C-alpha positions as CSV (number, residue, x, y, z in Angstrom):
1,M,7.7,5.7,8.4
2,L,8.0,2.3,7.0
3,P,11.3,0.6,6.9
4,K,12.8,1.9,3.6
5,H,12.9,-1.8,1.7
6,H,9.0,-1.6,2.5
7,R,8.6,1.6,0.3
8,L,7.5,2.1,-3.0
9,R,10.0,5.3,-4.4
10,R,10.1,5.3,-7.8
11,S,7.4,6.8,-10.4
12,R,7.7,3.8,-12.4
13,E,6.8,1.5,-10.0
14,F,3.6,3.3,-9.2
15,S,2.6,2.9,-12.8
16,K,3.6,-0.5,-13.1
17,V,1.4,-1.2,-10.2
18,Y,-1.4,1.1,-11.8
19,R,-1.3,-0.6,-15.2
20,Q,-1.0,-4.1,-14.3
21,G,-2.4,-4.4,-10.6
22,R,-5.5,-5.5,-9.3
23,K,-7.7,-3.5,-7.2
24,A,-10.5,-3.3,-4.4
25,A,-11.9,-0.3,-3.0
26,S,-14.0,0.5,0.2
27,A,-15.6,3.7,1.5
28,H,-12.6,5.8,2.1
29,L,-9.6,3.8,0.6
30,L,-8.7,2.6,-3.0
31,V,-5.9,-0.5,-2.9
32,R,-4.0,-1.8,-6.1
33,V,-1.9,-4.8,-5.8
34,W,0.5,-6.2,-8.1
35,S,2.4,-9.7,-7.6
36,L,6.0,-9.9,-8.9
37,P,6.2,-12.9,-11.0
38,P,7.9,-15.9,-9.4
39,A,11.0,-15.6,-11.2
40,T,11.4,-11.8,-10.7
41,S,10.7,-12.0,-6.6
42,A,13.9,-14.1,-6.3
43,K,16.1,-11.2,-7.4
44,P,15.6,-7.4,-7.3
45,V,13.8,-5.6,-9.9
46,V,16.0,-2.8,-9.9
47,A,19.6,-3.2,-9.5
48,S,20.3,-0.7,-6.9
49,D,17.4,-1.9,-4.9
50,S,18.6,-5.4,-3.5
51,A,16.1,-5.4,-0.5
52,S,12.9,-5.5,-2.9
53,S,12.5,-9.3,-2.4
54,I,12.4,-9.2,1.1
55,G,8.7,-8.0,1.6
56,P,6.0,-6.3,0.4
57,R,6.7,-2.7,-1.2
58,I,3.8,-0.4,-0.5
59,G,3.2,3.1,-1.5
60,I,0.3,5.7,-0.1
61,V,-1.2,7.9,-2.3
62,V,-3.2,11.6,-0.9
63,S,-4.0,13.9,-3.6
64,L,-5.1,17.6,-3.4
65,K,-8.4,16.4,-3.6
66,V,-8.5,14.6,-0.3
67,H,-7.9,18.0,1.3
68,K,-6.4,21.3,0.7
69,R,-4.1,21.6,3.3
70,A,-0.8,19.6,3.4
71,V,-1.0,19.0,7.2
72,V,-4.2,17.2,6.9
73,R,-3.0,15.1,3.8
74,N,0.0,14.1,6.0
75,R,-1.7,13.6,8.9
76,L,-4.0,10.9,6.6
77,K,-0.5,9.3,5.7
78,R,0.4,8.5,9.5
79,R,-2.4,7.1,10.0
80,V,-2.5,4.8,7.3
81,R,0.9,4.0,8.1
82,A,0.6,3.2,11.6
83,A,-2.6,0.7,10.7
84,L,0.1,-0.6,8.0
85,R,2.6,-1.6,10.6
86,T,0.3,-3.6,12.5
87,L,-0.6,-5.4,9.1
88,L,2.8,-5.7,7.6
89,P,3.9,-8.9,9.3
90,R,0.9,-10.5,7.7
91,L,1.5,-9.3,4.8
92,R,2.8,-11.7,1.8
93,P,6.1,-11.4,0.2
94,A,6.7,-10.1,-3.4
95,Q,3.9,-7.6,-3.8
96,W,3.7,-4.3,-4.8
97,I,0.7,-2.4,-2.9
98,V,-0.6,1.4,-3.5
99,I,-2.9,2.5,-1.2
100,S,-5.3,5.9,-2.4
101,L,-6.9,7.6,-0.2
102,K,-10.6,9.1,-0.8
103,P,-11.6,12.7,-0.3
104,E,-14.0,11.1,2.5
105,A,-11.1,9.8,4.2
106,A,-10.3,13.2,5.7
107,E,-12.7,12.6,8.2
108,C,-11.2,9.0,9.4
109,E,-9.5,7.6,12.4
110,Y,-7.0,5.3,12.9
111,G,-9.3,2.1,13.6
112,E,-11.4,2.5,10.8
113,F,-8.7,2.8,8.0
114,L,-7.0,-0.6,9.8
115,R,-10.8,-2.3,9.4
116,E,-10.8,-1.2,6.0
117,L,-7.4,-2.1,5.1
118,E,-7.8,-5.3,6.8
119,Q,-11.1,-6.1,4.6
120,L,-9.2,-5.0,1.1
121,F,-6.5,-7.0,1.9
122,T,-8.2,-10.1,2.5
123,K,-10.1,-9.5,-0.7
124,L,-7.3,-9.0,-2.6
125,E,-5.4,-12.2,-1.0
126,V,-2.9,-10.2,-0.1
127,L,-2.8,-11.3,3.7
128,H,-1.5,-14.8,5.0
129,G,-4.2,-17.1,5.6
130,H,-6.9,-15.0,3.7
131,S,-10.4,-16.2,3.9
């Protein structure tokens, strides 16, 4: 599990990223990123969420199109979260990120998720020292 202050939890947060975020795709993943405006990043976006400015906030979406069985969808989310934990210290703060898995991701392993996430984050300039 990602720490609570690093998770997107509300529907309106996901909607904001979908509407205003930039996106990049790979064979198994689609990543959308929305950067908080500088004035907003200094104060919490939601009054009840005082930790929103600490670091990036991430949501993972695995639809029924990926796999019908919840066991498989949950396993895929755990693999993506494990890959995110290794990349989390390198992510820039004040970013909202939504990671959607494509149906082809059902056969993916941890290493593939890690490689693709790193490539997509670099492409979207979410990592510190991207190049």
